[in-house]
VOBA-372118 format. One record per residue (C-alpha): residue number from 1; residue in three letters; chain; x, y, z. Coordinates in steps of 0.05 Angstrom, whole numbers, plus 5000, padded with zeros to 4 digits. Layout:
<atoms>
<NUM,"ALA","A",<X,Y,Z>>
...
</atoms>
This chain:
<atoms>
<1,"MET","A",<6066,3020,1000>>
<2,"ALA","A",<6083,3086,0965>>
<3,"ILE","A",<6058,3127,1024>>
<4,"PHE","A",<6096,3084,1073>>
<5,"SER","A",<6160,3086,1032>>
<6,"GLY","A",<6153,3162,1023>>
<7,"ALA","A",<6146,3171,1099>>
<8,"ILE","A",<6207,3128,1111>>
<9,"TRP","A",<6246,3170,1060>>
<10,"ASN","A",<6226,3235,1094>>
<11,"ILE","A",<6243,3210,1163>>
<12,"GLY","A",<6309,3180,1140>>
<13,"TYR","A",<6327,3243,1102>>
<14,"ARG","A",<6315,3288,1162>>
<15,"THR","A",<6353,3241,1208>>
<16,"ALA","A",<6412,3235,1161>>
<17,"LEU","A",<6411,3311,1150>>
<18,"THR","A",<6417,3321,1225>>
<19,"GLY","A",<6481,3280,1224>>
<20,"VAL","A",<6507,3319,1164>>
<21,"ALA","A",<6491,3383,1201>>
<22,"ASP","A",<6530,3361,1262>>
<23,"GLN","A",<6590,3345,1219>>
<24,"GLY","A",<6582,3412,1183>>
<25,"ARG","A",<6581,3451,1247>>
<26,"VAL","A",<6643,3415,1271>>
<27,"TYR","A",<6679,3427,1205>>
<28,"LEU","A",<6659,3501,1201>>
<29,"GLN","A",<6682,3512,1273>>
<30,"SER","A",<6747,3476,1257>>
<31,"ALA","A",<6758,3516,1193>>
<32,"SER","A",<6744,3581,1229>>
<33,"ASP","A",<6790,3563,1285>>
<34,"ARG","A",<6845,3545,1236>>
<35,"LEU","A",<6837,3612,1200>>
<36,"VAL","A",<6839,3651,1265>>
<37,"GLY","A",<6897,3609,1289>>
<38,"GLN","A",<6937,3621,1225>>
<39,"LEU","A",<6925,3696,1228>>
<40,"GLU","A",<6940,3697,1303>>
<41,"ARG","A",<7012,3678,1287>>
<42,"PHE","A",<7022,3741,1246>>
<43,"ARG","A",<6987,3784,1297>>
<44,"GLN","A",<7035,3758,1350>>
<45,"LEU","A",<7093,3770,1302>>
<46,"ALA","A",<7073,3843,1294>>
<47,"ASP","A",<7067,3852,1369>>
<48,"LEU","A",<7133,3817,1382>>
<49,"ILE","A",<7172,3860,1332>>
<50,"ALA","A",<7138,3923,1358>>
<51,"HIS","A",<7168,3908,1427>>
<52,"HIS","A",<7237,3891,1398>>
<53,"PRO","A",<7293,3938,1421>>
<54,"GLU","A",<7317,3950,1349>>
<55,"ALA","A",<7247,3971,1327>>
<56,"ILE","A",<7242,4019,1386>>
<57,"ALA","A",<7312,4046,1371>>
<58,"VAL","A",<7297,4059,1297>>
<59,"THR","A",<7231,4093,1315>>
<60,"SER","A",<7265,4139,1366>>
<61,"GLY","A",<7321,4155,1316>>
<62,"GLU","A",<7377,4122,1356>>
<63,"ILE","A",<7399,4075,1299>>
<64,"PRO","A",<7390,4079,1223>>
<65,"PRO","A",<7331,4040,1192>>
<66,"GLU","A",<7378,3995,1152>>
<67,"ASP","A",<7400,3961,1217>>
<68,"ILE","A",<7332,3929,1228>>
<69,"LEU","A",<7324,3902,1157>>
<70,"PRO","A",<7356,3834,1174>>
<71,"LEU","A",<7306,3825,1230>>
<72,"PHE","A",<7248,3838,1183>>
<73,"THR","A",<7275,3792,1130>>
<74,"ARG","A",<7287,3734,1179>>
<75,"SER","A",<7217,3742,1208>>
<76,"ALA","A",<7184,3742,1140>>
<77,"ASP","A",<7222,3681,1117>>
<78,"SER","A",<7210,3640,1181>>
<79,"THR","A",<7135,3655,1186>>
<80,"GLY","A",<7115,3659,1113>>
<81,"ALA","A",<7093,3732,1119>>
<82,"LEU","A",<7086,3770,1054>>
<83,"GLU","A",<7117,3833,1082>>
<84,"VAL","A",<7143,3861,1148>>
<85,"GLY","A",<7152,3936,1151>>
<86,"LEU","A",<7160,3996,1197>>
<87,"LEU","A",<7118,4060,1193>>
<88,"ASP","A",<7132,4126,1226>>
<89,"ALA","A",<7082,4167,1266>>
<90,"ASP","A",<7056,4200,1202>>
<91,"GLY","A",<7039,4133,1170>>
<92,"ARG","A",<7096,4132,1120>>
<93,"LEU","A",<7133,4067,1106>>
<94,"VAL","A",<7204,4074,1133>>
<95,"LEU","A",<7230,4005,1114>>
<96,"ALA","A",<7201,3937,1092>>
<97,"SER","A",<7227,3866,1080>>
<98,"ALA","A",<7196,3864,1010>>
<99,"ASP","A",<7210,3910,0952>>
<100,"SER","A",<7157,3960,0973>>
<101,"ALA","A",<7178,4031,0960>>
<102,"SER","A",<7195,4071,1022>>
<103,"GLY","A",<7151,4130,1036>>
<104,"GLN","A",<7085,4097,1020>>
<105,"ASP","A",<7029,4132,1058>>
<106,"TRP","A",<6986,4088,1103>>
<107,"SER","A",<6959,4144,1147>>
<108,"ASP","A",<6888,4140,1119>>
<109,"ARG","A",<6881,4065,1136>>
<110,"ASP","A",<6836,4046,1194>>
<111,"HIS","A",<6884,3996,1223>>
<112,"PHE","A",<6940,4048,1224>>
<113,"GLU","A",<6895,4097,1260>>
<114,"ARG","A",<6878,4043,1311>>
<115,"ALA","A",<6951,4027,1321>>
<116,"MET","A",<6965,4101,1336>>
<117,"THR","A",<6913,4096,1393>>
<118,"GLY","A",<6957,4042,1424>>
<119,"ALA","A",<6916,3981,1402>>
<120,"MET","A",<6928,3926,1352>>
<121,"GLY","A",<6898,3943,1285>>
<122,"PHE","A",<6880,3895,1228>>
<123,"GLU","A",<6850,3903,1159>>
<124,"HIS","A",<6841,3861,1095>>
<125,"PHE","A",<6842,3886,1024>>
<126,"VAL","A",<6863,3870,0953>>
<127,"ASP","A",<6928,3902,0929>>
<128,"GLU","A",<6949,3925,0861>>
<129,"ALA","A",<6972,3854,0842>>
<130,"ASP","A",<6902,3826,0858>>
<131,"ARG","A",<6930,3792,0920>>
<132,"ARG","A",<6884,3785,0980>>
<133,"ILE","A",<6923,3816,1038>>
<134,"PHE","A",<6909,3812,1112>>
<135,"SER","A",<6949,3866,1148>>
<136,"PHE","A",<6965,3875,1222>>
<137,"MET","A",<6994,3939,1252>>
<138,"ALA","A",<7022,3939,1323>>
<139,"PRO","A",<7042,4005,1356>>
<140,"VAL","A",<7116,4018,1372>>
<141,"ARG","A",<7118,4056,1438>>
<142,"VAL","A",<7172,4107,1454>>
<143,"GLU","A",<7169,4133,1525>>
<144,"GLY","A",<7101,4101,1533>>
<145,"LYS","A",<7069,4134,1472>>
<146,"PRO","A",<7057,4106,1402>>
<147,"ALA","A",<7111,4134,1357>>
<148,"GLY","A",<7104,4088,1298>>
<149,"ALA","A",<7077,4019,1278>>
<150,"VAL","A",<7102,3952,1255>>
<151,"MET","A",<7063,3925,1195>>
<152,"VAL","A",<7058,3850,1181>>
<153,"GLN","A",<7021,3828,1117>>
<154,"VAL","A",<7001,3757,1097>>
<155,"ASP","A",<6976,3732,1030>>
<156,"MET","A",<6911,3693,1041>>
<157,"GLU","A",<6927,3648,0982>>
<158,"THR","A",<6981,3616,1025>>
<159,"ILE","A",<6932,3600,1081>>
<160,"GLU","A",<6881,3571,1033>>
<161,"GLU","A",<6932,3524,1001>>
<162,"SER","A",<6955,3497,1069>>
<163,"ASP","A",<6886,3485,1099>>
<164,"TRP","A",<6824,3477,1055>>
<165,"ARG","A",<6838,3465,0981>>
<166,"SER","A",<6828,3389,0985>>
<167,"ALA","A",<6767,3390,1031>>
<168,"PRO","A",<6701,3363,1000>>
<169,"GLN","A",<6660,3415,1039>>
<170,"VAL","A",<6651,3485,1011>>
<171,"VAL","A",<6677,3536,1061>>
<172,"LEU","A",<6681,3611,1050>>
<173,"PHE","A",<6690,3674,1092>>
<174,"THR","A",<6657,3740,1075>>
<175,"ASP","A",<6677,3809,1099>>
<176,"GLU","A",<6633,3867,1123>>
<177,"ALA","A",<6615,3884,1051>>
<178,"ALA","A",<6587,3813,1040>>
<179,"ARG","A",<6643,3796,0992>>
<180,"VAL","A",<6676,3727,0989>>
<181,"PHE","A",<6747,3740,1012>>
<182,"VAL","A",<6772,3670,1033>>
<183,"THR","A",<6747,3605,1003>>
<184,"ASN","A",<6767,3536,0979>>
<185,"ARG","A",<6727,3545,0915>>
<186,"SER","A",<6762,3596,0871>>
<187,"GLU","A",<6701,3604,0824>>
<188,"VAL","A",<6664,3645,0877>>
<189,"LEU","A",<6723,3687,0900>>
<190,"PHE","A",<6710,3762,0905>>
<191,"GLU","A",<6636,3752,0889>>
<192,"GLY","A",<6582,3784,0929>>
<193,"PHE","A",<6545,3738,0977>>
<194,"SER","A",<6472,3734,0996>>
<195,"THR","A",<6430,3683,1034>>
<196,"GLU","A",<6368,3699,0992>>
<197,"PRO","A",<6359,3688,0917>>
<198,"THR","A",<6391,3750,0886>>
<199,"GLU","A",<6415,3766,0816>>
<200,"GLY","A",<6488,3783,0804>>
<201,"VAL","A",<6517,3753,0868>>
<202,"PHE","A",<6532,3685,0895>>
<203,"ALA","A",<6465,3663,0924>>
<204,"PRO","A",<6419,3602,0925>>
<205,"THR","A",<6365,3594,0872>>
<206,"ARG","A",<6319,3564,0925>>
<207,"VAL","A",<6319,3561,1001>>
<208,"ARG","A",<6277,3512,1040>>
<209,"ALA","A",<6275,3487,1112>>
<210,"ALA","A",<6285,3414,1130>>
<211,"GLY","A",<6268,3411,1204>>
<212,"THR","A",<6317,3457,1240>>
<213,"ASN","A",<6365,3457,1180>>
<214,"THR","A",<6368,3501,1118>>
<215,"VAL","A",<6378,3469,1049>>
<216,"TRP","A",<6400,3511,0989>>
<217,"THR","A",<6391,3495,0916>>
<218,"LEU","A",<6452,3524,0881>>
<219,"PRO","A",<6462,3546,0808>>
<220,"ASP","A",<6499,3499,0763>>
<221,"ALA","A",<6574,3501,0778>>
<222,"ARG","A",<6631,3453,0767>>
<223,"TYR","A",<6656,3449,0838>>
<224,"LEU","A",<6592,3464,0878>>
<225,"PRO","A",<6538,3414,0899>>
<226,"SER","A",<6469,3422,0868>>
<227,"ARG","A",<6436,3417,0937>>
<228,"ALA","A",<6473,3433,1000>>
<229,"LEU","A",<6462,3444,1075>>
<230,"TYR","A",<6479,3516,1093>>
<231,"MET","A",<6509,3540,1160>>
<232,"ASP","A",<6545,3604,1181>>
<233,"LEU","A",<6589,3626,1239>>
<234,"PRO","A",<6608,3699,1253>>
<235,"ARG","A",<6681,3710,1271>>
<236,"PRO","A",<6686,3784,1292>>
<237,"VAL","A",<6757,3773,1318>>
<238,"VAL","A",<6780,3775,1245>>
<239,"GLY","A",<6723,3817,1218>>
<240,"MET","A",<6692,3760,1176>>
<241,"THR","A",<6635,3711,1176>>
<242,"GLY","A",<6646,3637,1160>>
<243,"HIS","A",<6598,3598,1115>>
<244,"THR","A",<6597,3525,1095>>
<245,"LEU","A",<6557,3486,1043>>
<246,"ILE","A",<6555,3411,1052>>
<247,"SER","A",<6525,3366,0998>>
<248,"THR","A",<6460,3332,1017>>
<249,"ALA","A",<6473,3275,0968>>
<250,"PRO","A",<6495,3226,1022>>
<251,"ALA","A",<6432,3239,1062>>
<252,"GLU","A",<6389,3232,0999>>
<253,"ARG","A",<6423,3166,0982>>
<254,"LEU","A",<6414,3139,1052>>
<255,"ALA","A",<6340,3160,1053>>
<256,"SER","A",<6329,3129,0985>>
<257,"LEU","A",<6362,3064,1008>>
<258,"GLN","A",<6318,3063,1070>>
<259,"ALA","A",<6256,3075,1027>>
<260,"LEU","A",<6275,3019,0980>>
<261,"VAL","A",<6286,2972,1039>>
<262,"ALA","A",<6217,2992,1066>>
<263,"ALA","A",<6185,2978,0998>>
<264,"ALA","A",<6221,2911,0994>>
<265,"VAL","A",<6197,2894,1064>>
<266,"CYS","A",<6125,2911,1044>>
<267,"ILE","A",<6130,2868,0981>>
<268,"THR","A",<6163,2811,1019>>
<269,"PHE","A",<6110,2814,1074>>
<270,"GLY","A",<6054,2812,1023>>
<271,"ALA","A",<6086,2754,0988>>
<272,"PHE","A",<6094,2717,1054>>
<273,"LEU","A",<6020,2729,1069>>
<274,"TYR","A",<6000,2699,1003>>
<275,"LEU","A",<6047,2640,1011>>
<276,"ALA","A",<6023,2630,1083>>
<277,"ARG","A",<5951,2626,1059>>
<278,"GLU","A",<5969,2574,1006>>
<279,"ARG","A",<6012,2537,1056>>
<280,"ARG","A",<5955,2535,1106>>
<281,"ARG","A",<5909,2503,1055>>
<282,"VAL","A",<5961,2451,1037>>
<283,"LEU","A",<5976,2438,1111>>
<284,"ALA","A",<5901,2427,1126>>
<285,"ARG","A",<5900,2373,1073>>
<286,"ASP","A",<5964,2341,1096>>
<287,"ASN","A",<5943,2344,1169>>
<288,"LEU","A",<5888,2295,1159>>
<289,"LEU","A",<5935,2245,1127>>
<290,"LEU","A",<5986,2257,1183>>
<291,"GLU","A",<5936,2243,1238>>
<292,"GLN","A",<5920,2176,1207>>
<293,"ARG","A",<5993,2158,1204>>
<294,"VAL","A",<6005,2183,1276>>
<295,"THR","A",<5951,2137,1302>>
<296,"ALA","A",<5983,2077,1269>>
<297,"ARG","A",<6053,2097,1290>>
<298,"THR","A",<6033,2110,1362>>
<299,"ALA","A",<6017,2037,1373>>
<300,"GLN","A",<6085,2018,1346>>
<301,"LEU","A",<6121,2070,1389>>
<302,"THR","A",<6086,2046,1452>>
<303,"ALA","A",<6114,1977,1443>>
<304,"VAL","A",<6183,2005,1428>>
<305,"ASN","A",<6179,2049,1490>>
<306,"VAL","A",<6168,1990,1535>>
<307,"ASN","A",<6230,1956,1506>>
<308,"LEU","A",<6271,2019,1515>>
<309,"ARG","A",<6252,2025,1588>>
<310,"HIS","A",<6277,1954,1600>>
<311,"GLU","A",<6342,1970,1564>>
<312,"ILE","A",<6351,2035,1603>>
<313,"ALA","A",<6342,1998,1669>>
<314,"GLU","A",<6393,1945,1649>>
<315,"ARG","A",<6442,2000,1627>>
<316,"GLN","A",<6434,2037,1693>>
<317,"GLU","A",<6448,1973,1731>>
<318,"ALA","A",<6510,1961,1688>>
<319,"GLU","A",<6535,2033,1699>>
<320,"GLU","A",<6524,2027,1775>>
<321,"ALA","A",<6564,1962,1775>>
<322,"LEU","A",<6619,1995,1734>>
<323,"ARG","A",<6622,2054,1782>>
<324,"LYS","A",<6627,2007,1841>>
<325,"ALA","A",<6682,1967,1806>>
<326,"GLN","A",<6720,2031,1791>>
<327,"ALA","A",<6714,2054,1864>>
<328,"ASP","A",<6738,1987,1888>>
<329,"LEU","A",<6796,1990,1840>>
<330,"ILE","A",<6815,2059,1864>>
<331,"GLN","A",<6811,2037,1937>>
<332,"ALA","A",<6853,1975,1921>>
<333,"GLY","A",<6905,2019,1889>>
<334,"LYS","A",<6909,2063,1951>>
<335,"LEU","A",<6914,2002,1997>>
<336,"THR","A",<6969,1974,1953>>
<337,"ALA","A",<7007,2040,1959>>
<338,"LEU","A",<6997,2037,2035>>
<339,"GLY","A",<7024,1967,2037>>
<340,"GLN","A",<7086,1990,1999>>
<341,"MET","A",<7096,2047,2047>>
<342,"SER","A",<7081,2007,2110>>
<343,"ALA","A",<7153,1989,2127>>
<344,"GLY","A",<7177,2060,2121>>
<345,"ILE","A",<7118,2088,2160>>
<346,"SER","A",<7127,2036,2215>>
<347,"HIS","A",<7199,2057,2222>>
<348,"GLU","A",<7177,2130,2221>>
<349,"LEU","A",<7129,2117,2279>>
<350,"ASN","A",<7176,2072,2318>>
<351,"GLN","A",<7231,2123,2323>>
<352,"PRO","A",<7186,2177,2356>>
<353,"LEU","A",<7158,2123,2404>>
<354,"MET","A",<7228,2104,2427>>
<355,"ALA","A",<7246,2177,2434>>
<356,"ILE","A",<7182,2191,2474>>
<357,"ARG","A",<7199,2134,2522>>
<358,"SER","A",<7269,2160,2531>>
<359,"PHE","A",<7246,2232,2542>>
<360,"ALA","A",<7193,2208,2592>>
<361,"ASP","A",<7244,2169,2633>>
<362,"ASN","A",<7292,2227,2633>>
<363,"GLY","A",<7236,2274,2652>>
<364,"SER","A",<7220,2232,2714>>
<365,"LEU","A",<7293,2232,2735>>
<366,"PHE","A",<7297,2308,2726>>
<367,"LEU","A",<7236,2316,2770>>
<368,"GLU","A",<7267,2271,2824>>
<369,"ARG","A",<7329,2315,2821>>
<370,"GLN","A",<7288,2378,2829>>
<371,"ASN","A",<7305,2402,2758>>
<372,"PRO","A",<7237,2424,2730>>
<373,"THR","A",<7268,2464,2673>>
<374,"GLN","A",<7300,2403,2641>>
<375,"ALA","A",<7238,2363,2655>>
<376,"ALA","A",<7193,2414,2620>>
<377,"GLU","A",<7240,2414,2560>>
<378,"ASN","A",<7234,2338,2555>>
<379,"PHE","A",<7159,2341,2560>>
<380,"SER","A",<7157,2394,2504>>
<381,"ARG","A",<7197,2347,2460>>
<382,"ILE","A",<7148,2291,2477>>
<383,"SER","A",<7090,2337,2456>>
<384,"ALA","A",<7124,2354,2390>>
<385,"LEU","A",<7138,2281,2374>>
<386,"SER","A",<7066,2262,2391>>
<387,"HIS","A",<7040,2317,2346>>
<388,"ARG","A",<7084,2291,2288>>
<389,"MET","A",<7058,2219,2299>>
<390,"GLY","A",<6986,2244,2301>>
<391,"ARG","A",<6997,2282,2236>>
<392,"ILE","A",<7025,2219,2202>>
<393,"ILE","A",<6967,2176,2226>>
<394,"LYS","A",<6917,2230,2205>>
<395,"ASN","A",<6946,2231,2134>>
<396,"LEU","A",<6944,2154,2132>>
<397,"ARG","A",<6871,2153,2153>>
<398,"ALA","A",<6852,2207,2103>>
<399,"PHE","A",<6890,2171,2047>>
<400,"ALA","A",<6859,2104,2063>>
<401,"ARG","A",<6787,2125,2067>>
<402,"GLN","A",<6741,2121,2005>>
<403,"GLU","A",<6722,2192,1986>>
<404,"SER","A",<6651,2203,1959>>
<405,"GLU","A",<6649,2279,1965>>
<406,"PRO","A",<6634,2319,1901>>
<407,"VAL","A",<6687,2363,1868>>
<408,"THR","A",<6704,2424,1912>>
<409,"ASN","A",<6760,2475,1924>>
<410,"VAL","A",<6824,2441,1948>>
<411,"ASN","A",<6890,2472,1971>>
<412,"ILE","A",<6941,2437,1926>>
<413,"ASN","A",<6999,2454,1973>>
<414,"SER","A",<6964,2417,2031>>
<415,"VAL","A",<6953,2357,1985>>
<416,"LEU","A",<7027,2356,1966>>
<417,"ASP","A",<7048,2365,2040>>
<418,"ALA","A",<7007,2303,2060>>
<419,"VAL","A",<7036,2262,2002>>
<420,"MET","A",<7108,2282,2018>>
<421,"GLU","A",<7097,2266,2092>>
<422,"LEU","A",<7072,2196,2075>>
<423,"SER","A",<7128,2186,2024>>
<424,"GLU","A",<7184,2216,2067>>
<425,"PRO","A",<7206,2150,2100>>
<426,"ARG","A",<7216,2115,2034>>
<427,"LEU","A",<7249,2175,1999>>
<428,"ASN","A",<7297,2184,2058>>
<429,"THR","A",<7314,2110,2058>>
<430,"GLU","A",<7330,2111,1983>>
<431,"ASN","A",<7369,2177,1989>>
<432,"VAL","A",<7322,2215,1942>>
<433,"VAL","A",<7332,2291,1943>>
<434,"VAL","A",<7265,2328,1939>>
<435,"LYS","A",<7262,2399,1911>>
<436,"ARG","A",<7196,2437,1913>>
<437,"ILE","A",<7185,2500,1870>>
<438,"GLY","A",<7125,2544,1873>>
<439,"PRO","A",<7088,2597,1913>>
<440,"SER","A",<7089,2591,1989>>
<441,"GLN","A",<7018,2617,1995>>
<442,"ASP","A",<6956,2573,1985>>
<443,"VAL","A",<6940,2552,1913>>
<444,"TRP","A",<6868,2529,1905>>
<445,"VAL","A",<6843,2481,1851>>
<446,"ARG","A",<6779,2443,1835>>
<447,"GLY","A",<6781,2370,1856>>
<448,"GLY","A",<6775,2319,1913>>
<449,"GLU","A",<6828,2322,1967>>
<450,"VAL","A",<6835,2246,1978>>
<451,"ARG","A",<6832,2230,1904>>
<452,"LEU","A",<6884,2283,1889>>
<453,"GLN","A",<6929,2253,1943>>
<454,"GLN","A",<6923,2185,1908>>
<455,"VAL","A",<6942,2216,1841>>
<456,"PHE","A",<7005,2250,1867>>
<457,"MET","A",<7022,2190,1911>>
<458,"ASN","A",<7022,2146,1848>>
<459,"LEU","A",<7066,2197,1811>>
<460,"VAL","A",<7116,2203,1869>>
<461,"SER","A",<7119,2127,1879>>
<462,"ASN","A",<7130,2115,1804>>
<463,"ALA","A",<7186,2167,1805>>
<464,"ALA","A",<7219,2133,1864>>
<465,"ASP","A",<7214,2065,1830>>
<466,"ALA","A",<7244,2094,1766>>
<467,"MET","A",<7305,2122,1804>>
<468,"LEU","A",<7323,2057,1841>>
<469,"GLN","A",<7384,2044,1796>>
<470,"SER","A",<7402,2117,1783>>
<471,"ASP","A",<7466,2148,1810>>
<472,"GLU","A",<7432,2216,1818>>
<473,"LYS","A",<7364,2214,1852>>
<474,"GLN","A",<7327,2280,1851>>
<475,"LEU","A",<7252,2291,1852>>
<476,"ASP","A",<7228,2360,1829>>
<477,"ILE","A",<7157,2384,1845>>
<478,"ASN","A",<7137,2449,1812>>
<479,"VAL","A",<7070,2485,1824>>
<480,"MET","A",<7053,2542,1776>>
<481,"ARG","A",<6989,2580,1764>>
<482,"ASP","A",<6976,2604,1693>>
<483,"GLY","A",<6912,2645,1687>>
<484,"SER","A",<6853,2599,1701>>
<485,"ALA","A",<6895,2535,1706>>
<486,"VAL","A",<6944,2506,1757>>
<487,"HIS","A",<7001,2462,1731>>
<488,"VAL","A",<7036,2413,1778>>
<489,"SER","A",<7098,2380,1748>>
<490,"ILE","A",<7134,2320,1780>>
<491,"SER","A",<7201,2302,1747>>
<492,"ASP","A",<7254,2250,1763>>
<493,"THR","A",<7324,2232,1742>>
<494,"GLY","A",<7307,2160,1722>>
<495,"PRO","A",<7316,2127,1653>>
<496,"GLY","A",<7254,2161,1624>>
<497,"LEU","A",<7193,2133,1588>>
<498,"ASP","A",<7198,2077,1536>>
<499,"ASP","A",<7131,2093,1502>>
<500,"ALA","A",<7097,2157,1525>>
<501,"ASP","A",<7035,2141,1484>>
<502,"LYS","A",<7018,2078,1524>>
<503,"ILE","A",<7034,2099,1596>>
<504,"PHE","A",<6961,2112,1614>>
<505,"ASP","A",<6935,2046,1584>>
<506,"PRO","A",<6910,1996,1637>>
<507,"PHE","A",<6959,1940,1656>>
<508,"TYR","A",<7016,1972,1618>>
<509,"THR","A",<7081,1971,1660>>
<510,"THR","A",<7156,1973,1647>>
<511,"LYS","A",<7177,1949,1717>>
<512,"GLU","A",<7217,1885,1722>>
<513,"VAL","A",<7186,1823,1750>>
<514,"GLY","A",<7195,1821,1825>>
<515,"GLN","A",<7213,1894,1830>>
<516,"SER","A",<7144,1919,1847>>
<517,"GLU","A",<7076,1890,1861>>
<518,"GLY","A",<7043,1940,1814>>
<519,"MET","A",<6997,1915,1758>>
<520,"GLY","A",<7002,1976,1712>>
<521,"LEU","A",<6938,2008,1738>>
<522,"GLY","A",<6966,2067,1778>>
<523,"LEU","A",<6972,2116,1720>>
<524,"SER","A",<6907,2092,1688>>
<525,"ILE","A",<6870,2106,1753>>
<526,"SER","A",<6905,2173,1760>>
<527,"TYR","A",<6885,2191,1688>>
<528,"GLY","A",<6812,2176,1703>>
<529,"LEU","A",<6813,2215,1769>>
<530,"VAL","A",<6844,2278,1738>>
<531,"GLN","A",<6794,2276,1680>>
<532,"SER","A",<6736,2271,1729>>
<533,"PHE","A",<6759,2338,1758>>
<534,"GLY","A",<6758,2370,1688>>
<535,"GLY","A",<6834,2369,1685>>
<536,"ALA","A",<6888,2335,1643>>
<537,"ILE","A",<6951,2294,1656>>
<538,"ASN","A",<7008,2279,1609>>
<539,"GLY","A",<7078,2249,1612>>
<540,"ARG","A",<7140,2260,1570>>
<541,"ASN","A",<7216,2252,1572>>
<542,"ARG","A",<7260,2310,1592>>
<543,"PRO","A",<7317,2331,1545>>
<544,"GLU","A",<7367,2326,1603>>
<545,"GLY","A",<7342,2256,1621>>
<546,"GLY","A",<7287,2228,1664>>
<547,"ALA","A",<7212,2235,1658>>
<548,"VAL","A",<7164,2291,1677>>
<549,"PHE","A",<7089,2284,1690>>
<550,"THR","A",<7046,2347,1688>>
<551,"VAL","A",<6977,2351,1720>>
<552,"GLU","A",<6933,2409,1697>>
<553,"LEU","A",<6875,2428,1742>>
<554,"ALA","A",<6823,2484,1740>>
<555,"ALA","A",<6843,2541,1788>>
<556,"SER","A",<6794,2568,1840>>
<557,"GLU","A",<6796,2630,1884>>
<558,"GLY","A",<6794,2599,1954>>
<559,"ALA","A",<6761,2551,2002>>
<560,"ALA","A",<6689,2534,1987>>
</atoms>
């Protein structure tokens, strides 16, 4: 167990250390980029002022130096620069935004000599006040030749305070002399730096490799980790090398936790093996007793099984009889509805028949009078009327047949069209205004076409019955798709519902005696049909008066 746990610790430690190393590389790259970016602002400031007309005019002697002092002061205040100054061709300070004495000699500095070659020069150093200064010098050209330089200095303390002081990672930048010049740990500032154990400088006491990573053991310090992952990144653009030290404590904790889990798993597995052996011995003893009981119980279950088969057969026969009774009840409801509509449908068919006879007689007369145009027009009208009669008869036959098809995809607009065509004679006779709202394109739902026609025929007939005594008779049909469901609402302007909780109970009706031949089964049948499609139906009263019934069905994407 110890060897296994130790191997798990080592693997976990190396894996976690790889993640820490990735974070460290990202952080070091980010810190280096921030340092270069901060210094880049002051380099651009030096270059910008060097090309300013006033700087060129002062260098060429056209205006006195005092005239450019406001420009230097504003630039230093707006950028946070420590000092902005102007040097002549001999390297002497002509004017500066700070209190530096004029006439200071910078001619022996490398970055001034570089500026006098026409390039941007930079240098870092520690001044008399122990401030770490990073200085840029940009050449001021007069007639195309360097005739002076603009000097911009920045205090590195300002950059450290704005970027790194609160970071948990140790980050430091060393110069060419291997001296710590920029860091977020002040205790190592200005110290020499070495990557090997060395006396008198900031260096590790021990260096070891962990895979592809390097781990340092550091001397005791208040703000430094005892063990840290070391990485470096040269940044020649500012003449420094970036270094970072990231504590390995999180990786060690994670590896220790994984090793503890591995040890716990080993202990648990051993305990389970012991318990399993004991359990097997007990089970062998109990198994003999169980077999004896099973033998006795089997005889009893065999007898019970025979009785259950008889009961199942009787239940299946009862369910089949119930299904047949329900089907007969649904068919009776449809035939009852057809009987109520028969007078209106007969009138609807009689009118086209009389019109066909009249158009046929007129067509014959037009042919005798050599007027084929008028005759053809009459025959076209006869064809249209015949098509309308055929459509009505087709809807009647479809509505009257007993559907046994399974649930499929149905166009709800086609269902409503058929229902309205069958109900049109009655609604026109009773002066009911029908208003349909919804998409003109096909809307597909899951259900049975004939059974859905019966549901909506019941709802339309009930709405017409409810509005018999109403002054305003308006029937609103609204089709709306909401995500995976389709809602069809049918509302009327009748007196509303007396008890919305009982409307779907069998044999419950509020119609007056002699008003209708209904027995209170229409809504109960509709409720069962909608539920068989996986949908829902509910009824309620509208605030403005009347009742509204909403049928919710599962939406589908098109014809099956």
